Structures are given as structure tokens and as C-alpha cells.
Biopython code that builds the backbone (N, CA, C, O; Angstrom):
import numpy as np
from Bio.PDB.StructureBuilder import StructureBuilder

atoms = [
    (1, "MET", "N", (27.192, -121.130, 35.527)),
    (1, "MET", "CA", (28.192, -120.240, 36.030)),
    (1, "MET", "C", (27.924, -120.030, 37.548)),
    (1, "MET", "O", (26.785, -119.806, 37.958)),
    (2, "ASP", "N", (28.947, -120.104, 38.328)),
    (2, "ASP", "CA", (28.729, -119.964, 39.768)),
    (2, "ASP", "C", (28.548, -118.470, 40.136)),
    (2, "ASP", "O", (28.937, -117.607, 39.349)),
    (3, "PRO", "N", (27.986, -118.158, 41.276)),
    (3, "PRO", "CA", (27.671, -116.782, 41.663)),
    (3, "PRO", "C", (28.881, -115.854, 41.664)),
    (3, "PRO", "O", (28.759, -114.687, 41.290)),
    (4, "ALA", "N", (30.036, -116.346, 42.074)),
    (4, "ALA", "CA", (31.229, -115.478, 42.108)),
    (4, "ALA", "C", (31.642, -115.069, 40.683)),
    (4, "ALA", "O", (32.000, -113.916, 40.440)),
    (5, "ASP", "N", (31.588, -116.020, 39.755)),
    (5, "ASP", "CA", (31.925, -115.694, 38.356)),
    (5, "ASP", "C", (30.903, -114.738, 37.753)),
    (5, "ASP", "O", (31.258, -113.836, 36.994)),
    (6, "ARG", "N", (29.637, -114.939, 38.095)),
    (6, "ARG", "CA", (28.594, -114.061, 37.592)),
    (6, "ARG", "C", (28.790, -112.628, 38.112)),
    (6, "ARG", "O", (28.578, -111.660, 37.382)),
    (7, "THR", "N", (29.196, -112.509, 39.379)),
    (7, "THR", "CA", (29.443, -111.206, 39.987)),
    (7, "THR", "C", (30.609, -110.518, 39.302)),
    (7, "THR", "O", (30.540, -109.326, 39.004)),
    (8, "LEU", "N", (31.675, -111.258, 39.052)),
    (8, "LEU", "CA", (32.835, -110.676, 38.366)),
    (8, "LEU", "C", (32.506, -110.240, 36.943)),
    (8, "LEU", "O", (32.965, -109.193, 36.487)),
    (9, "ARG", "N", (31.711, -111.042, 36.247)),
    (9, "ARG", "CA", (31.307, -110.691, 34.882)),
    (9, "ARG", "C", (30.463, -109.434, 34.883)),
    (9, "ARG", "O", (30.647, -108.552, 34.045)),
    (10, "ALA", "N", (29.543, -109.353, 35.818)),
    (10, "ALA", "CA", (28.689, -108.165, 35.916)),
    (10, "ALA", "C", (29.501, -106.913, 36.261)),
    (10, "ALA", "O", (29.253, -105.839, 35.713)),
    (11, "ARG", "N", (30.458, -107.052, 37.158)),
    (11, "ARG", "CA", (31.301, -105.931, 37.554)),
    (11, "ARG", "C", (32.125, -105.435, 36.356)),
    (11, "ARG", "O", (32.255, -104.230, 36.140)),
    (12, "LEU", "N", (32.678, -106.373, 35.586)),
    (12, "LEU", "CA", (33.455, -106.044, 34.395)),
    (12, "LEU", "C", (32.559, -105.277, 33.390)),
    (12, "LEU", "O", (32.967, -104.255, 32.837)),
    (13, "ALA", "N", (31.348, -105.787, 33.171)),
    (13, "ALA", "CA", (30.458, -105.121, 32.226)),
    (13, "ALA", "C", (30.086, -103.728, 32.688)),
    (13, "ALA", "O", (30.047, -102.803, 31.877)),
    (14, "ALA", "N", (29.812, -103.555, 33.963)),
    (14, "ALA", "CA", (29.458, -102.231, 34.487)),
    (14, "ALA", "C", (30.602, -101.254, 34.338)),
    (14, "ALA", "O", (30.394, -100.127, 33.889)),
    (15, "HIS", "N", (31.814, -101.662, 34.707)),
    (15, "HIS", "CA", (32.987, -100.765, 34.560)),
    (15, "HIS", "C", (33.221, -100.422, 33.097)),
    (15, "HIS", "O", (33.519, -99.271, 32.776)),
    (16, "SER", "N", (33.093, -101.381, 32.220)),
    (16, "SER", "CA", (33.272, -101.127, 30.795)),
    (16, "SER", "C", (32.253, -100.125, 30.280)),
    (16, "SER", "O", (32.598, -99.236, 29.501)),
    (17, "GLN", "N", (31.028, -100.255, 30.698)),
    (17, "GLN", "CA", (29.961, -99.354, 30.256)),
    (17, "GLN", "C", (30.206, -97.940, 30.825)),
    (17, "GLN", "O", (30.095, -96.955, 30.095)),
    (18, "TRP", "N", (30.534, -97.841, 32.103)),
    (18, "TRP", "CA", (30.776, -96.517, 32.678)),
    (18, "TRP", "C", (32.027, -95.848, 32.066)),
    (18, "TRP", "O", (32.097, -94.621, 32.001)),
    (19, "ALA", "N", (32.996, -96.637, 31.625)),
    (19, "ALA", "CA", (34.178, -96.068, 30.989)),
    (19, "ALA", "C", (33.804, -95.349, 29.690)),
    (19, "ALA", "O", (34.448, -94.371, 29.312)),
    (20, "LYS", "N", (32.773, -95.832, 29.017)),
    (20, "LYS", "CA", (32.331, -95.224, 27.736)),
    (20, "LYS", "C", (31.498, -93.970, 27.942)),
    (20, "LYS", "O", (31.281, -93.210, 26.999)),
    (21, "GLU", "N", (31.036, -93.749, 29.146)),
    (21, "GLU", "CA", (30.108, -92.653, 29.425)),
    (21, "GLU", "C", (30.875, -91.342, 29.577)),
    (21, "GLU", "O", (31.814, -91.254, 30.369)),
    (22, "THR", "N", (30.474, -90.330, 28.819)),
    (22, "THR", "CA", (31.140, -89.030, 28.931)),
    (22, "THR", "C", (30.531, -88.141, 29.993)),
    (22, "THR", "O", (31.201, -87.266, 30.541)),
    (23, "ASP", "N", (29.220, -88.373, 30.292)),
    (23, "ASP", "CA", (28.551, -87.566, 31.315)),
    (23, "ASP", "C", (27.699, -88.495, 32.182)),
    (23, "ASP", "O", (26.504, -88.666, 31.942)),
    (24, "PRO", "N", (28.343, -89.097, 33.205)),
    (24, "PRO", "CA", (27.612, -90.060, 34.068)),
    (24, "PRO", "C", (26.387, -89.459, 34.732)),
    (24, "PRO", "O", (25.383, -90.150, 34.906)),
    (25, "SER", "N", (26.447, -88.182, 35.107)),
    (25, "SER", "CA", (25.298, -87.558, 35.747)),
    (25, "SER", "C", (24.067, -87.498, 34.827)),
    (25, "SER", "O", (22.933, -87.682, 35.270)),
    (26, "ALA", "N", (24.317, -87.239, 33.558)),
    (26, "ALA", "CA", (23.225, -87.186, 32.598)),
    (26, "ALA", "C", (22.572, -88.580, 32.464)),
    (26, "ALA", "O", (21.354, -88.700, 32.332)),
    (27, "ARG", "N", (23.398, -89.600, 32.500)),
    (27, "ARG", "CA", (22.884, -90.945, 32.322)),
    (27, "ARG", "C", (21.948, -91.357, 33.488)),
    (27, "ARG", "O", (20.988, -92.101, 33.287)),
    (28, "THR", "N", (22.235, -90.878, 34.659)),
    (28, "THR", "CA", (21.429, -91.259, 35.840)),
    (28, "THR", "C", (20.423, -90.194, 36.232)),
    (28, "THR", "O", (19.713, -90.378, 37.221)),
    (29, "ALA", "N", (20.326, -89.083, 35.502)),
    (29, "ALA", "CA", (19.436, -87.998, 35.870)),
    (29, "ALA", "C", (17.987, -88.442, 35.937)),
    (29, "ALA", "O", (17.264, -88.068, 36.861)),
    (30, "LYS", "N", (17.562, -89.222, 34.982)),
    (30, "LYS", "CA", (16.137, -89.667, 34.961)),
    (30, "LYS", "C", (15.793, -90.478, 36.209)),
    (30, "LYS", "O", (14.719, -90.305, 36.786)),
    (31, "ALA", "N", (16.685, -91.345, 36.618)),
    (31, "ALA", "CA", (16.438, -92.164, 37.816)),
    (31, "ALA", "C", (16.420, -91.296, 39.064)),
    (31, "ALA", "O", (15.572, -91.480, 39.937)),
    (32, "ARG", "N", (17.349, -90.352, 39.152)),
    (32, "ARG", "CA", (17.381, -89.454, 40.330)),
    (32, "ARG", "C", (16.102, -88.622, 40.411)),
    (32, "ARG", "O", (15.552, -88.410, 41.491)),
    (33, "LYS", "N", (15.644, -88.161, 39.263)),
    (33, "LYS", "CA", (14.401, -87.354, 39.227)),
    (33, "LYS", "C", (13.228, -88.218, 39.692)),
    (33, "LYS", "O", (12.410, -87.769, 40.494)),
    (34, "ALA", "N", (13.143, -89.429, 39.204)),
    (34, "ALA", "CA", (12.041, -90.315, 39.577)),
    (34, "ALA", "C", (12.066, -90.631, 41.049)),
    (34, "ALA", "O", (11.015, -90.686, 41.688)),
    (35, "ALA", "N", (13.246, -90.840, 41.601)),
    (35, "ALA", "CA", (13.367, -91.151, 43.032)),
    (35, "ALA", "C", (12.893, -89.930, 43.859)),
    (35, "ALA", "O", (12.164, -90.079, 44.840)),
    (36, "GLY", "N", (13.315, -88.749, 43.446)),
    (36, "GLY", "CA", (12.900, -87.532, 44.174)),
    (36, "GLY", "C", (11.409, -87.333, 44.116)),
    (36, "GLY", "O", (10.790, -86.943, 45.105)),
    (37, "GLU", "N", (10.821, -87.600, 42.956)),
    (37, "GLU", "CA", (9.371, -87.452, 42.779)),
    (37, "GLU", "C", (8.612, -88.454, 43.640)),
    (37, "GLU", "O", (7.505, -88.174, 44.099)),
    (38, "LYS", "N", (9.214, -89.627, 43.857)),
    (38, "LYS", "CA", (8.570, -90.635, 44.708)),
    (38, "LYS", "C", (8.362, -90.076, 46.100)),
    (38, "LYS", "O", (7.291, -90.246, 46.682)),
    (39, "PHE", "N", (9.375, -89.408, 46.644)),
    (39, "PHE", "CA", (9.278, -88.852, 47.987)),
    (39, "PHE", "C", (8.273, -87.698, 48.053)),
    (39, "PHE", "O", (7.550, -87.547, 49.038)),
    (40, "VAL", "N", (8.237, -86.895, 46.999)),
    (40, "VAL", "CA", (7.283, -85.774, 46.944)),
    (40, "VAL", "C", (5.852, -86.341, 46.895)),
    (40, "VAL", "O", (4.950, -85.819, 47.551)),
    (41, "THR", "N", (5.658, -87.403, 46.121)),
    (41, "THR", "CA", (4.346, -88.044, 46.050)),
    (41, "THR", "C", (3.906, -88.541, 47.419)),
    (41, "THR", "O", (2.767, -88.335, 47.838)),
    (42, "GLN", "N", (4.838, -89.202, 48.110)),
    (42, "GLN", "CA", (4.530, -89.730, 49.430)),
    (42, "GLN", "C", (4.212, -88.575, 50.389)),
    (42, "GLN", "O", (3.303, -88.697, 51.211)),
    (43, "ALA", "N", (4.939, -87.467, 50.300)),
    (43, "ALA", "CA", (4.712, -86.315, 51.158)),
    (43, "ALA", "C", (3.344, -85.732, 50.881)),
    (43, "ALA", "O", (2.638, -85.347, 51.814)),
    (44, "ARG", "N", (2.954, -85.657, 49.616)),
    (44, "ARG", "CA", (1.619, -85.119, 49.269)),
    (44, "ARG", "C", (0.498, -86.074, 49.781)),
    (44, "ARG", "O", (-0.587, -85.616, 50.140)),
    (45, "GLU", "N", (0.768, -87.363, 49.809)),
    (45, "GLU", "CA", (-0.217, -88.304, 50.350)),
    (45, "GLU", "C", (-0.383, -88.066, 51.852)),
    (45, "GLU", "O", (-1.496, -88.130, 52.374)),
    (46, "LEU", "N", (0.744, -87.787, 52.555)),
    (46, "LEU", "CA", (0.684, -87.525, 53.968)),
    (46, "LEU", "C", (0.027, -86.186, 54.313)),
    (46, "LEU", "O", (-0.679, -86.071, 55.315)),
    (47, "HIS", "N", (0.270, -85.176, 53.470)),
    (47, "HIS", "CA", (-0.228, -83.828, 53.695)),
    (47, "HIS", "C", (-0.888, -83.302, 52.433)),
    (47, "HIS", "O", (-0.310, -82.466, 51.738)),
    (48, "PRO", "N", (-2.095, -83.780, 52.120)),
    (48, "PRO", "CA", (-2.716, -83.380, 50.860)),
    (48, "PRO", "C", (-2.929, -81.880, 50.688)),
    (48, "PRO", "O", (-2.920, -81.376, 49.565)),
    (49, "ASP", "N", (-3.117, -81.178, 51.777)),
    (49, "ASP", "CA", (-3.349, -79.716, 51.725)),
    (49, "ASP", "C", (-2.109, -78.926, 52.118)),
    (49, "ASP", "O", (-2.191, -77.723, 52.365)),
    (50, "GLY", "N", (-0.957, -79.597, 52.177)),
    (50, "GLY", "CA", (0.242, -78.941, 52.637)),
    (50, "GLY", "C", (0.814, -77.925, 51.649)),
    (50, "GLY", "O", (0.628, -78.037, 50.437)),
    (51, "SER", "N", (1.512, -76.940, 52.196)),
    (51, "SER", "CA", (2.142, -75.935, 51.333)),
    (51, "SER", "C", (3.334, -76.578, 50.636)),
    (51, "SER", "O", (3.787, -77.659, 51.013)),
    (52, "ASP", "N", (3.832, -75.888, 49.608)),
    (52, "ASP", "CA", (4.989, -76.418, 48.879)),
    (52, "ASP", "C", (6.194, -76.561, 49.823)),
    (52, "ASP", "O", (6.990, -77.491, 49.691)),
    (53, "GLU", "N", (6.314, -75.629, 50.774)),
    (53, "GLU", "CA", (7.430, -75.680, 51.729)),
    (53, "GLU", "C", (7.286, -76.943, 52.623)),
    (53, "GLU", "O", (8.259, -77.662, 52.853)),
    (54, "LEU", "N", (6.075, -77.190, 53.110)),
    (54, "LEU", "CA", (5.839, -78.385, 53.948)),
    (54, "LEU", "C", (6.117, -79.657, 53.141)),
    (54, "LEU", "O", (6.747, -80.585, 53.650)),
    (55, "ILE", "N", (5.658, -79.708, 51.901)),
    (55, "ILE", "CA", (5.871, -80.882, 51.056)),
    (55, "ILE", "C", (7.383, -81.108, 50.844)),
    (55, "ILE", "O", (7.864, -82.238, 50.928)),
    (56, "ALA", "N", (8.105, -80.044, 50.575)),
    (56, "ALA", "CA", (9.536, -80.172, 50.345)),
    (56, "ALA", "C", (10.258, -80.687, 51.605)),
    (56, "ALA", "O", (11.112, -81.570, 51.521)),
    (57, "LYS", "N", (9.899, -80.117, 52.784)),
    (57, "LYS", "CA", (10.533, -80.586, 54.011)),
    (57, "LYS", "C", (10.170, -82.037, 54.317)),
    (57, "LYS", "O", (11.027, -82.819, 54.728)),
    (58, "THR", "N", (8.917, -82.394, 54.121)),
    (58, "THR", "CA", (8.465, -83.744, 54.392)),
    (58, "THR", "C", (9.165, -84.738, 53.417)),
    (58, "THR", "O", (9.609, -85.813, 53.819)),
    (59, "ALA", "N", (9.243, -84.347, 52.150)),
    (59, "ALA", "CA", (9.917, -85.204, 51.165)),
    (59, "ALA", "C", (11.377, -85.435, 51.554)),
    (59, "ALA", "O", (11.901, -86.540, 51.408)),
    (60, "GLU", "N", (12.020, -84.392, 52.046)),
    (60, "GLU", "CA", (13.438, -84.529, 52.446)),
    (60, "GLU", "C", (13.528, -85.471, 53.644)),
    (60, "GLU", "O", (14.437, -86.299, 53.700)),
    (61, "HIS", "N", (12.626, -85.366, 54.583)),
    (61, "HIS", "CA", (12.655, -86.289, 55.749)),
    (61, "HIS", "C", (12.373, -87.696, 55.306)),
    (61, "HIS", "O", (12.998, -88.634, 55.802)),
    (62, "LEU", "N", (11.444, -87.875, 54.382)),
    (62, "LEU", "CA", (11.157, -89.225, 53.862)),
    (62, "LEU", "C", (12.374, -89.820, 53.164)),
    (62, "LEU", "O", (12.663, -91.009, 53.300)),
    (63, "ARG", "N", (13.081, -88.978, 52.416)),
    (63, "ARG", "CA", (14.306, -89.431, 51.719)),
    (63, "ARG", "C", (15.348, -89.846, 52.744)),
    (63, "ARG", "O", (15.966, -90.902, 52.607)),
    (64, "LYS", "N", (15.548, -89.029, 53.765)),
    (64, "LYS", "CA", (16.557, -89.351, 54.771)),
    (64, "LYS", "C", (16.173, -90.604, 55.546)),
    (64, "LYS", "O", (17.036, -91.417, 55.878)),
    (65, "ALA", "N", (14.869, -90.768, 55.841)),
    (65, "ALA", "CA", (14.402, -91.965, 56.524)),
    (65, "ALA", "C", (14.646, -93.222, 55.662)),
    (65, "ALA", "O", (15.021, -94.275, 56.176)),
    (66, "HIS", "N", (14.425, -93.087, 54.352)),
    (66, "HIS", "CA", (14.657, -94.218, 53.438)),
    (66, "HIS", "C", (16.113, -94.646, 53.475)),
    (66, "HIS", "O", (16.403, -95.837, 53.589)),
    (67, "PHE", "N", (17.033, -93.698, 53.380)),
    (67, "PHE", "CA", (18.432, -94.070, 53.372)),
    (67, "PHE", "C", (18.915, -94.543, 54.747)),
    (67, "PHE", "O", (19.808, -95.388, 54.824)),
    (68, "ALA", "N", (18.336, -94.010, 55.838)),
    (68, "ALA", "CA", (18.659, -94.507, 57.164)),
    (68, "ALA", "C", (18.195, -95.956, 57.322)),
    (68, "ALA", "O", (18.897, -96.790, 57.895)),
    (69, "ARG", "N", (16.985, -96.238, 56.797)),
    (69, "ARG", "CA", (16.446, -97.599, 56.854)),
    (69, "ARG", "C", (17.352, -98.566, 56.043)),
    (69, "ARG", "O", (17.625, -99.685, 56.477)),
    (70, "MET", "N", (17.793, -98.118, 54.893)),
    (70, "MET", "CA", (18.717, -98.947, 54.071)),
    (70, "MET", "C", (20.019, -99.183, 54.815)),
    (70, "MET", "O", (20.556, -100.290, 54.787)),
    (71, "GLY", "N", (20.531, -98.160, 55.478)),
    (71, "GLY", "CA", (21.768, -98.296, 56.230)),
    (71, "GLY", "C", (21.600, -99.266, 57.372)),
    (71, "GLY", "O", (22.486, -100.083, 57.621)),
    (72, "MET", "N", (20.469, -99.197, 58.083)),
    (72, "MET", "CA", (20.257, -100.146, 59.175)),
    (72, "MET", "C", (20.161, -101.569, 58.664)),
    (72, "MET", "O", (20.701, -102.482, 59.289)),
    (73, "ALA", "N", (19.491, -101.780, 57.549)),
    (73, "ALA", "CA", (19.370, -103.128, 56.980)),
    (73, "ALA", "C", (20.731, -103.643, 56.551)),
    (73, "ALA", "O", (21.054, -104.813, 56.755)),
    (74, "SER", "N", (21.522, -102.770, 55.957)),
    (74, "SER", "CA", (22.862, -103.165, 55.539)),
    (74, "SER", "C", (23.755, -103.555, 56.716)),
    (74, "SER", "O", (24.479, -104.550, 56.667)),
    (75, "ALA", "N", (23.684, -102.742, 57.779)),
    (75, "ALA", "CA", (24.482, -103.038, 58.965)),
    (75, "ALA", "C", (24.049, -104.338, 59.617)),
    (75, "ALA", "O", (24.890, -105.110, 60.078)),
    (76, "ALA", "N", (22.748, -104.588, 59.660)),
    (76, "ALA", "CA", (22.250, -105.831, 60.239)),
    (76, "ALA", "C", (22.729, -107.016, 59.427)),
    (76, "ALA", "O", (23.121, -108.038, 59.990)),
    (77, "LYS", "N", (22.699, -106.889, 58.098)),
    (77, "LYS", "CA", (23.173, -107.979, 57.251)),
    (77, "LYS", "C", (24.677, -108.216, 57.435)),
    (77, "LYS", "O", (25.125, -109.362, 57.458)),
    (78, "ARG", "N", (25.456, -107.135, 57.567)),
    (78, "ARG", "CA", (26.893, -107.315, 57.794)),
    (78, "ARG", "C", (27.154, -107.976, 59.133)),
    (78, "ARG", "O", (28.026, -108.838, 59.245)),
    (79, "ARG", "N", (26.390, -107.569, 60.168)),
    (79, "ARG", "CA", (26.562, -108.184, 61.469)),
    (79, "ARG", "C", (26.218, -109.685, 61.397)),
    (79, "ARG", "O", (26.930, -110.524, 61.949)),
    (80, "LYS", "N", (25.147, -109.991, 60.727)),
    (80, "LYS", "CA", (24.741, -111.403, 60.597)),
    (80, "LYS", "C", (25.778, -112.195, 59.861)),
    (80, "LYS", "O", (26.062, -113.334, 60.232)),
    (81, "GLY", "N", (26.364, -111.615, 58.808)),
    (81, "GLY", "CA", (27.388, -112.285, 58.029)),
    (81, "GLY", "C", (28.673, -112.476, 58.835)),
    (81, "GLY", "O", (29.387, -113.463, 58.662)),
    (82, "ALA", "N", (28.954, -111.520, 59.713)),
    (82, "ALA", "CA", (30.194, -111.609, 60.522)),
    (82, "ALA", "C", (30.099, -112.715, 61.549)),
    (82, "ALA", "O", (31.115, -113.295, 61.933)),
    (83, "THR", "N", (28.855, -113.024, 62.012)),
    (83, "THR", "CA", (28.711, -114.048, 63.044)),
    (83, "THR", "C", (28.331, -115.396, 62.480)),
    (83, "THR", "O", (28.303, -116.382, 63.216)),
    (84, "ALA", "N", (28.032, -115.469, 61.168)),
    (84, "ALA", "CA", (27.675, -116.751, 60.562)),
    (84, "ALA", "C", (28.916, -117.635, 60.449)),
    (84, "ALA", "O", (30.003, -117.152, 60.134)),
    (85, "PRO", "N", (28.751, -118.897, 60.702)),
    (85, "PRO", "CA", (29.888, -119.808, 60.579)),
    (85, "PRO", "C", (30.329, -119.895, 59.117)),
    (85, "PRO", "O", (29.495, -119.915, 58.212)),
    (86, "LYS", "N", (31.633, -119.947, 58.895)),
    (86, "LYS", "CA", (32.200, -119.997, 57.573)),
    (86, "LYS", "C", (32.157, -121.430, 57.045)),
    (86, "LYS", "O", (32.505, -122.371, 57.757)),
    (87, "ALA", "N", (31.726, -121.588, 55.791)),
    (87, "ALA", "CA", (31.704, -122.930, 55.174)),
    (87, "ALA", "C", (33.110, -123.287, 54.734)),
    (87, "ALA", "O", (33.848, -122.433, 54.240)),
    (88, "ALA", "N", (33.478, -124.524, 54.908)),
    (88, "ALA", "CA", (34.832, -124.947, 54.540)),
    (88, "ALA", "C", (34.948, -125.321, 53.110)),
    (88, "ALA", "O", (36.029, -125.698, 52.656)),
]
sb = StructureBuilder()
sb.init_structure("model")
sb.init_model(0)
sb.init_chain("A")
sb.init_seg("    ")
for serial, (resi, resn, name, xyz) in enumerate(atoms, 1):
    if name == "N":
        sb.init_residue(resn, " ", resi, " ")
    sb.init_atom(name, np.array(xyz, "f"), 0.0, 1.0, " ", f" {name:<3s}", serial, name[0])
structure = sb.get_structure()
């Protein structure tokens, strides 16, 4: 199966699965919690003796930095794709 067909099949499966979901937030709650805990763990590594307030602020900055980094990588990839020669 070529990549385009595989992408379409995966998209169809994802939409079909989400259509069956009555509470999408509940389905993704575990993943969101784990992601948040990852940033708190990193904050505690940076500030082992930090107060809960400092840890919370640091974790939020780490989260924002993570998403900013992802945005920069995405923009760079789009720019690269826009300048790449098109295959015939």
C-alpha cells in the first residue's frame, strides 16, 4: 500500500473511532496527565528544593518551551517543503 493510501486509511479509522467516543476528554485524560507530570518531573530535576509554586511555574515554562520548539520545527519543515522541487 502506498503512503497516501495508508494515510487515508488511518484517517478513516481515527474518525470512525472518535465518532464512537461519547467523552473524548475522558479518553485522552490519562495522556494529558502523563504529559503534565513529565514537565513537573523536569522542573523538580532543575529545582530539587523548589517550592510547589516554583515547580508549577517552571513546569508551565517547560511546557510552553516544548510547544514553541515543536512549532519552530513544524515551521522549518513547512518552509523546507515549500522550497523543495516538486517531483513530476
